[in-house]
PDB file of N, CA, C and O in Angstrom:
ATOM      1  N   MET A   1       0.846  -1.673   0.322  1.00  0.00           N
ATOM      2  CA  MET A   1       0.293  -0.207   0.094  1.00  0.00           C
ATOM      3  C   MET A   1       0.681   1.224   0.429  1.00  0.00           C
ATOM      4  O   MET A   1       0.404   1.854   1.449  1.00  0.00           O
ATOM      5  N   THR A   2       1.785   1.836  -1.251  1.00  0.00           N
ATOM      6  CA  THR A   2       2.186   2.711  -1.491  1.00  0.00           C
ATOM      7  C   THR A   2       1.454   4.169  -1.156  1.00  0.00           C
ATOM      8  O   THR A   2       1.873   5.086  -0.449  1.00  0.00           O
ATOM      9  N   ASN A   3       0.428   4.080  -1.782  1.00  0.00           N
ATOM     10  CA  ASN A   3      -0.438   5.315  -1.583  1.00  0.00           C
ATOM     11  C   ASN A   3      -1.138   5.686  -0.004  1.00  0.00           C
ATOM     12  O   ASN A   3      -1.608   6.693   0.524  1.00  0.00           O
ATOM     13  N   VAL A   4      -0.924   4.349   0.367  1.00  0.00           N
ATOM     14  CA  VAL A   4      -1.457   4.817   2.261  1.00  0.00           C
ATOM     15  C   VAL A   4      -0.106   6.149   2.934  1.00  0.00           C
ATOM     16  O   VAL A   4       1.117   6.080   2.808  1.00  0.00           O
ATOM     17  N   TYR A   5      -0.856   7.143   3.560  1.00  0.00           N
ATOM     18  CA  TYR A   5      -0.264   7.955   4.247  1.00  0.00           C
ATOM     19  C   TYR A   5      -0.611   8.350   5.582  1.00  0.00           C
ATOM     20  O   TYR A   5      -1.734   8.772   5.857  1.00  0.00           O
ATOM     21  N   THR A   6       0.371   8.221   6.471  1.00  0.00           N
ATOM     22  CA  THR A   6      -0.288   8.695   7.750  1.00  0.00           C
ATOM     23  C   THR A   6      -0.029   9.927   7.554  1.00  0.00           C
ATOM     24  O   THR A   6       0.764  10.373   6.725  1.00  0.00           O
ATOM     25  N   LEU A   7      -1.002  10.817   8.671  1.00  0.00           N
ATOM     26  CA  LEU A   7      -0.858  11.802   8.905  1.00  0.00           C
ATOM     27  C   LEU A   7       0.653  12.719   9.244  1.00  0.00           C
ATOM     28  O   LEU A   7       0.615  13.947   9.163  1.00  0.00           O
ATOM     29  N   LYS A   8       1.675  12.157   9.541  1.00  0.00           N
ATOM     30  CA  LYS A   8       2.989  12.398   9.886  1.00  0.00           C
ATOM     31  C   LYS A   8       3.764  12.503   8.533  1.00  0.00           C
ATOM     32  O   LYS A   8       4.234  13.547   8.081  1.00  0.00           O
ATOM     33  N   ASN A   9       3.838  11.120   7.884  1.00  0.00           N
ATOM     34  CA  ASN A   9       4.076  10.905   6.456  1.00  0.00           C
ATOM     35  C   ASN A   9       3.379  12.329   5.054  1.00  0.00           C
ATOM     36  O   ASN A   9       3.768  12.832   4.000  1.00  0.00           O
ATOM     37  N   ILE A  10       2.392  12.395   5.824  1.00  0.00           N
ATOM     38  CA  ILE A  10       1.871  13.584   4.760  1.00  0.00           C
ATOM     39  C   ILE A  10       2.160  15.076   5.132  1.00  0.00           C
ATOM     40  O   ILE A  10       1.877  16.020   4.395  1.00  0.00           O
ATOM     41  N   ASN A  11       2.783  15.190   6.412  1.00  0.00           N
ATOM     42  CA  ASN A  11       3.220  16.209   6.639  1.00  0.00           C
ATOM     43  C   ASN A  11       4.380  16.795   6.257  1.00  0.00           C
ATOM     44  O   ASN A  11       4.745  17.847   5.731  1.00  0.00           O
ATOM     45  N   ASN A  12       4.998  15.467   6.820  1.00  0.00           N
ATOM     46  CA  ASN A  12       6.532  15.913   6.473  1.00  0.00           C
ATOM     47  C   ASN A  12       7.154  15.749   4.474  1.00  0.00           C
ATOM     48  O   ASN A  12       8.238  16.026   3.961  1.00  0.00           O
ATOM     49  N   LYS A  13       6.097  15.293   3.983  1.00  0.00           N
ATOM     50  CA  LYS A  13       5.869  14.691   2.329  1.00  0.00           C
ATOM     51  C   LYS A  13       6.556  16.420   1.516  1.00  0.00           C
ATOM     52  O   LYS A  13       6.182  17.555   1.814  1.00  0.00           O
ATOM     53  N   ASP A  14       7.487  16.070   0.603  1.00  0.00           N
ATOM     54  CA  ASP A  14       7.230  17.556  -0.156  1.00  0.00           C
ATOM     55  C   ASP A  14       5.825  17.666  -0.960  1.00  0.00           C
ATOM     56  O   ASP A  14       5.329  16.638  -1.423  1.00  0.00           O
ATOM     57  N   ASN A  15       5.119  19.062  -1.137  1.00  0.00           N
ATOM     58  CA  ASN A  15       4.259  19.485  -1.611  1.00  0.00           C
ATOM     59  C   ASN A  15       4.055  19.173  -3.420  1.00  0.00           C
ATOM     60  O   ASN A  15       3.021  18.918  -4.036  1.00  0.00           O
ATOM     61  N   ASP A  16       5.452  19.312  -3.913  1.00  0.00           N
ATOM     62  CA  ASP A  16       5.483  18.473  -5.299  1.00  0.00           C
ATOM     63  C   ASP A  16       4.946  17.117  -5.422  1.00  0.00           C
ATOM     64  O   ASP A  16       4.421  16.805  -6.491  1.00  0.00           O
ATOM     65  N   SER A  17       5.020  16.112  -4.284  1.00  0.00           N
ATOM     66  CA  SER A  17       4.987  14.760  -4.533  1.00  0.00           C
ATOM     67  C   SER A  17       2.983  14.383  -4.337  1.00  0.00           C
ATOM     68  O   SER A  17       2.417  13.300  -4.485  1.00  0.00           O
ATOM     69  N   PHE A  18       2.261  15.994  -3.903  1.00  0.00           N
ATOM     70  CA  PHE A  18       1.107  15.618  -4.111  1.00  0.00           C
ATOM     71  C   PHE A  18      -0.003  16.214  -4.867  1.00  0.00           C
ATOM     72  O   PHE A  18      -1.226  16.071  -4.890  1.00  0.00           O
ATOM     73  N   LYS A  19       0.972  17.020  -5.550  1.00  0.00           N
ATOM     74  CA  LYS A  19       0.199  17.655  -6.844  1.00  0.00           C
ATOM     75  C   LYS A  19      -0.112  16.763  -8.040  1.00  0.00           C
ATOM     76  O   LYS A  19       0.727  15.996  -8.511  1.00  0.00           O
ATOM     77  N   GLY A  20      -1.261  16.882  -8.479  1.00  0.00           N
ATOM     78  CA  GLY A  20      -2.044  16.101  -9.456  1.00  0.00           C
ATOM     79  C   GLY A  20      -1.606  17.029 -10.846  1.00  0.00           C
ATOM     80  O   GLY A  20      -1.225  18.184 -11.034  1.00  0.00           O
ATOM     81  N   VAL A  21      -1.885  15.857 -11.680  1.00  0.00           N
ATOM     82  CA  VAL A  21      -1.725  16.576 -13.327  1.00  0.00           C
ATOM     83  C   VAL A  21      -2.685  17.883 -13.337  1.00  0.00           C
ATOM     84  O   VAL A  21      -2.491  18.439 -14.418  1.00  0.00           O
ATOM     85  N   GLY A  22      -3.396  18.418 -12.771  1.00  0.00           N
ATOM     86  CA  GLY A  22      -4.109  19.922 -13.015  1.00  0.00           C
ATOM     87  C   GLY A  22      -3.440  20.947 -12.326  1.00  0.00           C
ATOM     88  O   GLY A  22      -3.565  22.151 -12.548  1.00  0.00           O
ATOM     89  N   GLN A  23      -2.557  20.293 -11.282  1.00  0.00           N
ATOM     90  CA  GLN A  23      -1.861  21.841 -10.573  1.00  0.00           C
ATOM     91  C   GLN A  23      -0.817  22.075 -11.340  1.00  0.00           C
ATOM     92  O   GLN A  23      -0.368  23.221 -11.371  1.00  0.00           O
ATOM     93  N   ARG A  24       0.039  20.595 -12.447  1.00  0.00           N
ATOM     94  CA  ARG A  24       1.482  21.006 -12.786  1.00  0.00           C
ATOM     95  C   ARG A  24       0.801  21.493 -14.197  1.00  0.00           C
ATOM     96  O   ARG A  24       1.494  22.446 -14.551  1.00  0.00           O
ATOM     97  N   LEU A  25      -0.034  21.323 -14.980  1.00  0.00           N
ATOM     98  CA  LEU A  25      -0.754  21.632 -16.217  1.00  0.00           C
ATOM     99  C   LEU A  25      -0.723  23.287 -15.729  1.00  0.00           C
ATOM    100  O   LEU A  25      -0.278  24.165 -16.469  1.00  0.00           O
ATOM    101  N   GLY A  26      -1.160  23.500 -14.636  1.00  0.00           N
ATOM    102  CA  GLY A  26      -1.284  24.998 -14.445  1.00  0.00           C
ATOM    103  C   GLY A  26       0.153  26.209 -14.451  1.00  0.00           C
ATOM    104  O   GLY A  26       0.491  27.342 -14.793  1.00  0.00           O
ATOM    105  N   ALA A  27       0.539  25.152 -13.897  1.00  0.00           N
ATOM    106  CA  ALA A  27       2.095  26.080 -13.686  1.00  0.00           C
ATOM    107  C   ALA A  27       2.361  26.079 -15.180  1.00  0.00           C
ATOM    108  O   ALA A  27       2.750  27.098 -15.750  1.00  0.00           O
ATOM    109  N   SER A  28       2.182  25.103 -15.720  1.00  0.00           N
ATOM    110  CA  SER A  28       2.888  25.474 -16.956  1.00  0.00           C
ATOM    111  C   SER A  28       2.136  26.269 -18.055  1.00  0.00           C
ATOM    112  O   SER A  28       2.580  26.858 -19.040  1.00  0.00           O
ATOM    113  N   GLN A  29       0.801  26.105 -17.576  1.00  0.00           N
ATOM    114  CA  GLN A  29      -0.262  27.421 -18.290  1.00  0.00           C
ATOM    115  C   GLN A  29       0.296  28.926 -17.486  1.00  0.00           C
ATOM    116  O   GLN A  29       0.370  29.996 -18.091  1.00  0.00           O
ATOM    117  N   LEU A  30       0.547  28.804 -16.476  1.00  0.00           N
ATOM    118  CA  LEU A  30       1.328  29.949 -15.985  1.00  0.00           C
ATOM    119  C   LEU A  30       2.236  30.505 -16.766  1.00  0.00           C
ATOM    120  O   LEU A  30       2.061  31.470 -17.510  1.00  0.00           O
ATOM    121  N   ASN A  31       3.128  29.947 -16.615  1.00  0.00           N
ATOM    122  CA  ASN A  31       4.524  30.234 -17.479  1.00  0.00           C
ATOM    123  C   ASN A  31       3.731  30.843 -19.000  1.00  0.00           C
ATOM    124  O   ASN A  31       4.259  31.765 -19.622  1.00  0.00           O
ATOM    125  N   ALA A  32       2.747  30.357 -19.358  1.00  0.00           N
ATOM    126  CA  ALA A  32       2.419  30.613 -21.011  1.00  0.00           C
ATOM    127  C   ALA A  32       1.964  31.772 -21.194  1.00  0.00           C
ATOM    128  O   ALA A  32       2.003  32.649 -22.057  1.00  0.00           O
ATOM    129  N   SER A  33       1.450  31.562 -20.028  1.00  0.00           N
ATOM    130  CA  SER A  33       0.769  33.212 -20.129  1.00  0.00           C
ATOM    131  C   SER A  33       1.601  34.150 -19.363  1.00  0.00           C
ATOM    132  O   SER A  33       0.823  35.101 -19.290  1.00  0.00           O
ATOM    133  N   THR A  34       2.907  34.600 -18.603  1.00  0.00           N
ATOM    134  CA  THR A  34       3.618  35.235 -18.295  1.00  0.00           C
ATOM    135  C   THR A  34       4.362  35.011 -19.393  1.00  0.00           C
ATOM    136  O   THR A  34       4.200  36.107 -19.929  1.00  0.00           O
ATOM    137  N   THR A  35       4.909  34.540 -19.972  1.00  0.00           N
ATOM    138  CA  THR A  35       5.984  34.933 -21.515  1.00  0.00           C
ATOM    139  C   THR A  35       5.032  35.645 -22.291  1.00  0.00           C
ATOM    140  O   THR A  35       5.665  36.458 -22.966  1.00  0.00           O
ATOM    141  N   LYS A  36       3.631  35.745 -22.554  1.00  0.00           N
ATOM    142  CA  LYS A  36       2.546  35.996 -23.390  1.00  0.00           C
ATOM    143  C   LYS A  36       2.329  37.615 -23.041  1.00  0.00           C
ATOM    144  O   LYS A  36       2.077  38.527 -23.828  1.00  0.00           O
ATOM    145  N   VAL A  37       2.499  37.659 -21.709  1.00  0.00           N
ATOM    146  CA  VAL A  37       2.169  39.247 -21.143  1.00  0.00           C
ATOM    147  C   VAL A  37       3.495  40.121 -21.518  1.00  0.00           C
ATOM    148  O   VAL A  37       3.499  41.218 -22.076  1.00  0.00           O
ATOM    149  N   ARG A  38       4.527  39.427 -21.109  1.00  0.00           N
ATOM    150  CA  ARG A  38       6.173  39.714 -21.077  1.00  0.00           C
ATOM    151  C   ARG A  38       6.210  40.164 -22.334  1.00  0.00           C
ATOM    152  O   ARG A  38       6.556  41.342 -22.423  1.00  0.00           O
ATOM    153  N   SER A  39       5.939  39.552 -23.448  1.00  0.00           N
ATOM    154  CA  SER A  39       6.128  39.798 -25.087  1.00  0.00           C
ATOM    155  C   SER A  39       5.163  40.943 -25.122  1.00  0.00           C
ATOM    156  O   SER A  39       5.801  41.995 -25.159  1.00  0.00           O
ATOM    157  N   GLN A  40       3.853  41.141 -25.125  1.00  0.00           N
ATOM    158  CA  GLN A  40       2.900  41.679 -25.378  1.00  0.00           C
ATOM    159  C   GLN A  40       3.281  43.086 -24.447  1.00  0.00           C
ATOM    160  O   GLN A  40       2.950  44.139 -24.993  1.00  0.00           O
ATOM    161  N   LEU A  41       3.943  43.207 -23.097  1.00  0.00           N
ATOM    162  CA  LEU A  41       4.577  44.533 -22.812  1.00  0.00           C
ATOM    163  C   LEU A  41       5.608  45.574 -23.160  1.00  0.00           C
ATOM    164  O   LEU A  41       5.715  46.797 -23.069  1.00  0.00           O
ATOM    165  N   ILE A  42       6.511  44.286 -23.714  1.00  0.00           N
ATOM    166  CA  ILE A  42       7.584  44.520 -24.787  1.00  0.00           C
ATOM    167  C   ILE A  42       6.941  45.259 -26.117  1.00  0.00           C
ATOM    168  O   ILE A  42       7.419  46.301 -26.565  1.00  0.00           O
ATOM    169  N   SER A  43       5.659  44.511 -26.760  1.00  0.00           N
ATOM    170  CA  SER A  43       5.630  45.324 -28.252  1.00  0.00           C
ATOM    171  C   SER A  43       5.077  46.692 -27.589  1.00  0.00           C
ATOM    172  O   SER A  43       5.528  47.747 -28.035  1.00  0.00           O
ATOM    173  N   GLU A  44       4.494  46.715 -26.953  1.00  0.00           N
ATOM    174  CA  GLU A  44       3.907  47.865 -26.174  1.00  0.00           C
ATOM    175  C   GLU A  44       4.548  49.288 -25.856  1.00  0.00           C
ATOM    176  O   GLU A  44       4.243  50.470 -26.014  1.00  0.00           O
ATOM    177  N   ARG A  45       5.719  48.460 -25.263  1.00  0.00           N
ATOM    178  CA  ARG A  45       6.671  49.540 -25.166  1.00  0.00           C
ATOM    179  C   ARG A  45       7.511  50.368 -26.270  1.00  0.00           C
ATOM    180  O   ARG A  45       7.872  51.541 -26.171  1.00  0.00           O
ATOM    181  N   LYS A  46       7.761  49.382 -27.465  1.00  0.00           N
ATOM    182  CA  LYS A  46       8.451  49.982 -28.549  1.00  0.00           C
ATOM    183  C   LYS A  46       7.175  50.738 -29.030  1.00  0.00           C
ATOM    184  O   LYS A  46       7.192  51.969 -29.030  1.00  0.00           O
ATOM    185  N   SER A  47       5.965  49.991 -29.479  1.00  0.00           N
ATOM    186  CA  SER A  47       4.895  51.172 -29.723  1.00  0.00           C
ATOM    187  C   SER A  47       4.997  52.858 -29.394  1.00  0.00           C
ATOM    188  O   SER A  47       5.007  53.754 -30.238  1.00  0.00           O
ATOM    189  N   HIS A  48       5.066  52.998 -27.955  1.00  0.00           N
ATOM    190  CA  HIS A  48       5.200  53.765 -27.028  1.00  0.00           C
ATOM    191  C   HIS A  48       6.285  54.714 -27.401  1.00  0.00           C
ATOM    192  O   HIS A  48       6.242  55.943 -27.456  1.00  0.00           O
ATOM    193  N   CYS A  49       7.356  53.820 -27.667  1.00  0.00           N
ATOM    194  CA  CYS A  49       8.411  55.003 -27.642  1.00  0.00           C
ATOM    195  C   CYS A  49       8.875  54.971 -29.427  1.00  0.00           C
ATOM    196  O   CYS A  49      10.061  55.127 -29.721  1.00  0.00           O
ATOM    197  N   LYS A  50       8.126  54.819 -30.202  1.00  0.00           N
ATOM    198  CA  LYS A  50       8.014  54.669 -31.485  1.00  0.00           C
ATOM    199  C   LYS A  50       6.616  55.944 -31.740  1.00  0.00           C
ATOM    200  O   LYS A  50       7.014  56.997 -32.238  1.00  0.00           O
ATOM    201  N   ASN A  51       5.535  55.892 -31.518  1.00  0.00           N
ATOM    202  CA  ASN A  51       4.967  57.122 -30.753  1.00  0.00           C
ATOM    203  C   ASN A  51       5.590  58.397 -30.230  1.00  0.00           C
ATOM    204  O   ASN A  51       5.284  59.473 -30.743  1.00  0.00           O
ATOM    205  N   GLN A  52       6.302  58.335 -29.404  1.00  0.00           N
ATOM    206  CA  GLN A  52       7.277  59.354 -28.691  1.00  0.00           C
ATOM    207  C   GLN A  52       8.103  60.152 -29.641  1.00  0.00           C
ATOM    208  O   GLN A  52       8.101  61.381 -29.565  1.00  0.00           O
ATOM    209  N   ARG A  53       8.860  59.469 -30.599  1.00  0.00           N
ATOM    210  CA  ARG A  53       9.428  59.567 -31.518  1.00  0.00           C
ATOM    211  C   ARG A  53       9.065  60.751 -31.954  1.00  0.00           C
ATOM    212  O   ARG A  53       9.555  61.859 -31.738  1.00  0.00           O
ATOM    213  N   GLU A  54       7.523  60.191 -33.038  1.00  0.00           N
ATOM    214  CA  GLU A  54       6.835  60.711 -34.344  1.00  0.00           C
ATOM    215  C   GLU A  54       6.324  62.237 -33.332  1.00  0.00           C
ATOM    216  O   GLU A  54       6.865  63.251 -33.772  1.00  0.00           O
ATOM    217  N   LEU A  55       5.490  62.464 -32.222  1.00  0.00           N
ATOM    218  CA  LEU A  55       5.247  63.142 -32.167  1.00  0.00           C
ATOM    219  C   LEU A  55       6.286  64.133 -31.371  1.00  0.00           C
ATOM    220  O   LEU A  55       5.906  65.276 -31.115  1.00  0.00           O
ATOM    221  N   GLU A  56       7.720  63.658 -30.941  1.00  0.00           N
ATOM    222  CA  GLU A  56       8.669  64.833 -30.947  1.00  0.00           C
ATOM    223  C   GLU A  56       9.202  65.317 -31.465  1.00  0.00           C
ATOM    224  O   GLU A  56       9.757  66.345 -31.077  1.00  0.00           O
ATOM    225  N   ALA A  57       9.351  64.667 -32.996  1.00  0.00           N
ATOM    226  CA  ALA A  57       9.507  65.353 -34.564  1.00  0.00           C
ATOM    227  C   ALA A  57       8.352  66.391 -34.876  1.00  0.00           C
ATOM    228  O   ALA A  57       8.430  67.554 -35.271  1.00  0.00           O
ATOM    229  N   LYS A  58       7.382  65.694 -34.609  1.00  0.00           N
ATOM    230  CA  LYS A  58       6.084  66.463 -34.968  1.00  0.00           C
ATOM    231  C   LYS A  58       6.494  68.018 -34.583  1.00  0.00           C
ATOM    232  O   LYS A  58       6.742  68.989 -35.298  1.00  0.00           O
ATOM    233  N   TYR A  59       6.454  67.818 -32.950  1.00  0.00           N
ATOM    234  CA  TYR A  59       6.364  69.225 -32.434  1.00  0.00           C
ATOM    235  C   TYR A  59       7.744  70.125 -32.571  1.00  0.00           C
ATOM    236  O   TYR A  59       7.648  71.337 -32.378  1.00  0.00           O
ATOM    237  N   THR A  60       8.622  69.730 -32.798  1.00  0.00           N
ATOM    238  CA  THR A  60       9.769  70.307 -32.893  1.00  0.00           C
ATOM    239  C   THR A  60       9.996  71.103 -34.289  1.00  0.00           C
ATOM    240  O   THR A  60      10.423  72.253 -34.390  1.00  0.00           O
ATOM    241  N   ALA A  61       9.623  70.251 -35.321  1.00  0.00           N
ATOM    242  CA  ALA A  61       9.153  70.952 -36.478  1.00  0.00           C
ATOM    243  C   ALA A  61       8.300  71.856 -35.722  1.00  0.00           C
ATOM    244  O   ALA A  61       8.931  72.538 -34.914  1.00  0.00           O
ATOM    245  N   GLU A  62       7.248  72.023 -35.749  1.00  0.00           N
ATOM    246  CA  GLU A  62       6.161  73.081 -35.287  1.00  0.00           C
ATOM    247  C   GLU A  62       6.566  74.148 -34.573  1.00  0.00           C
ATOM    248  O   GLU A  62       5.941  75.208 -34.603  1.00  0.00           O
ATOM    249  N   ILE A  63       7.903  73.930 -33.696  1.00  0.00           N
ATOM    250  CA  ILE A  63       8.126  74.821 -33.053  1.00  0.00           C
ATOM    251  C   ILE A  63       9.416  75.907 -33.738  1.00  0.00           C
ATOM    252  O   ILE A  63       9.690  77.087 -33.518  1.00  0.00           O
ATOM    253  N   LYS A  64      10.027  74.838 -34.671  1.00  0.00           N
ATOM    254  CA  LYS A  64      11.009  75.443 -35.529  1.00  0.00           C
ATOM    255  C   LYS A  64       9.914  76.568 -36.594  1.00  0.00           C
ATOM    256  O   LYS A  64      10.189  77.767 -36.585  1.00  0.00           O
ATOM    257  N   LEU A  65       9.082  76.221 -37.193  1.00  0.00           N
ATOM    258  CA  LEU A  65       8.116  76.993 -37.827  1.00  0.00           C
ATOM    259  C   LEU A  65       7.809  78.204 -37.600  1.00  0.00           C
ATOM    260  O   LEU A  65       8.082  79.157 -38.330  1.00  0.00           O
ATOM    261  N   LEU A  66       6.742  78.256 -35.735  1.00  0.00           N
ATOM    262  CA  LEU A  66       6.803  79.084 -35.198  1.00  0.00           C
ATOM    263  C   LEU A  66       8.006  80.444 -34.588  1.00  0.00           C
ATOM    264  O   LEU A  66       8.015  81.661 -34.403  1.00  0.00           O
ATOM    265  N   LYS A  67       8.528  79.756 -34.514  1.00  0.00           N
ATOM    266  CA  LYS A  67      10.181  80.853 -33.938  1.00  0.00           C
ATOM    267  C   LYS A  67      10.687  81.216 -35.749  1.00  0.00           C
ATOM    268  O   LYS A  67      11.146  82.353 -35.853  1.00  0.00           O
ATOM    269  N   SER A  68      10.654  80.525 -36.902  1.00  0.00           N
ATOM    270  CA  SER A  68      10.075  81.480 -37.907  1.00  0.00           C
ATOM    271  C   SER A  68       9.449  82.711 -37.940  1.00  0.00           C
ATOM    272  O   SER A  68       9.762  83.897 -38.047  1.00  0.00           O
ATOM    273  N   ASN A  69       8.050  81.747 -37.760  1.00  0.00           N
ATOM    274  CA  ASN A  69       7.363  83.138 -37.958  1.00  0.00           C
ATOM    275  C   ASN A  69       7.288  84.065 -37.251  1.00  0.00           C
ATOM    276  O   ASN A  69       6.734  85.052 -37.734  1.00  0.00           O
ATOM    277  N   ILE A  70       7.736  84.144 -36.002  1.00  0.00           N
ATOM    278  CA  ILE A  70       7.945  85.242 -34.649  1.00  0.00           C
ATOM    279  C   ILE A  70       9.276  86.333 -35.364  1.00  0.00           C
ATOM    280  O   ILE A  70       9.364  87.561 -35.335  1.00  0.00           O
ATOM    281  N   LYS A  71      10.130  85.368 -35.932  1.00  0.00           N
ATOM    282  CA  LYS A  71      11.307  86.361 -36.475  1.00  0.00           C
ATOM    283  C   LYS A  71      10.866  87.143 -37.960  1.00  0.00           C
ATOM    284  O   LYS A  71      11.406  88.083 -38.544  1.00  0.00           O
ATOM    285  N   THR A  72       9.851  86.465 -38.241  1.00  0.00           N
ATOM    286  CA  THR A  72       9.709  86.889 -39.803  1.00  0.00           C
ATOM    287  C   THR A  72       8.206  88.440 -39.287  1.00  0.00           C
ATOM    288  O   THR A  72       8.083  89.395 -40.054  1.00  0.00           O
ATOM    289  N   LEU A  73       7.361  88.346 -38.052  1.00  0.00           N
ATOM    290  CA  LEU A  73       6.938  89.247 -37.939  1.00  0.00           C
ATOM    291  C   LEU A  73       7.529  89.931 -37.221  1.00  0.00           C
ATOM    292  O   LEU A  73       6.854  90.927 -36.957  1.00  0.00           O
ATOM    293  N   LYS A  74       8.820  89.930 -36.564  1.00  0.00           N
ATOM    294  CA  LYS A  74       9.330  91.177 -35.788  1.00  0.00           C
ATOM    295  C   LYS A  74      10.430  91.675 -36.983  1.00  0.00           C
ATOM    296  O   LYS A  74      11.064  92.668 -36.627  1.00  0.00           O
ATOM    297  N   ARG A  75      10.742  91.212 -38.214  1.00  0.00           N
ATOM    298  CA  ARG A  75      11.259  92.337 -39.417  1.00  0.00           C
ATOM    299  C   ARG A  75      10.241  92.991 -39.499  1.00  0.00           C
ATOM    300  O   ARG A  75      10.407  94.152 -39.128  1.00  0.00           O
ATOM    301  N   GLU A  76       8.903  92.667 -39.942  1.00  0.00           N
ATOM    302  CA  GLU A  76       8.062  93.001 -40.366  1.00  0.00           C
ATOM    303  C   GLU A  76       7.692  94.760 -39.990  1.00  0.00           C
ATOM    304  O   GLU A  76       7.647  95.809 -40.632  1.00  0.00           O
ATOM    305  N   ALA A  77       7.518  94.410 -38.835  1.00  0.00           N
ATOM    306  CA  ALA A  77       7.361  95.132 -37.459  1.00  0.00           C
ATOM    307  C   ALA A  77       8.552  96.196 -37.449  1.00  0.00           C
ATOM    308  O   ALA A  77       8.495  97.248 -36.811  1.00  0.00           O
ATOM    309  N   THR A  78       9.413  95.881 -38.070  1.00  0.00           N
ATOM    310  CA  THR A  78      10.619  96.711 -37.010  1.00  0.00           C
ATOM    311  C   THR A  78      10.700  97.759 -39.174  1.00  0.00           C
ATOM    312  O   THR A  78      11.403  98.746 -39.387  1.00  0.00           O
ATOM    313  N   LEU A  79       9.956  97.201 -40.067  1.00  0.00           N
ATOM    314  CA  LEU A  79      10.256  98.262 -41.254  1.00  0.00           C
ATOM    315  C   LEU A  79       9.269  99.198 -41.086  1.00  0.00           C
ATOM    316  O   LEU A  79       9.513 100.365 -41.394  1.00  0.00           O
ATOM    317  N   ALA A  80       8.047  98.848 -40.590  1.00  0.00           N
ATOM    318  CA  ALA A  80       7.007  99.264 -40.426  1.00  0.00           C
ATOM    319  C   ALA A  80       7.207 100.568 -39.984  1.00  0.00           C
ATOM    320  O   ALA A  80       6.242 101.285 -39.720  1.00  0.00           O
TER     321      ALA A  80
END
């Protein structure tokens, strides 16, 4: 009777020895989910960085245009 354990034996056994197939499967599913979430986070981070660079380029160009307009207006004001 190898499947019969006393309470003392059960308390001294490693937790892994009593895990069923469902619990082991749960661990592999958890690992797969963790990997998937990590991959999604990396993808979102890359997308965010790309969007940030695009916005910085857009607003930098807009700032340069506005500075140029200010210079033009100052020149026109001094000529008038």
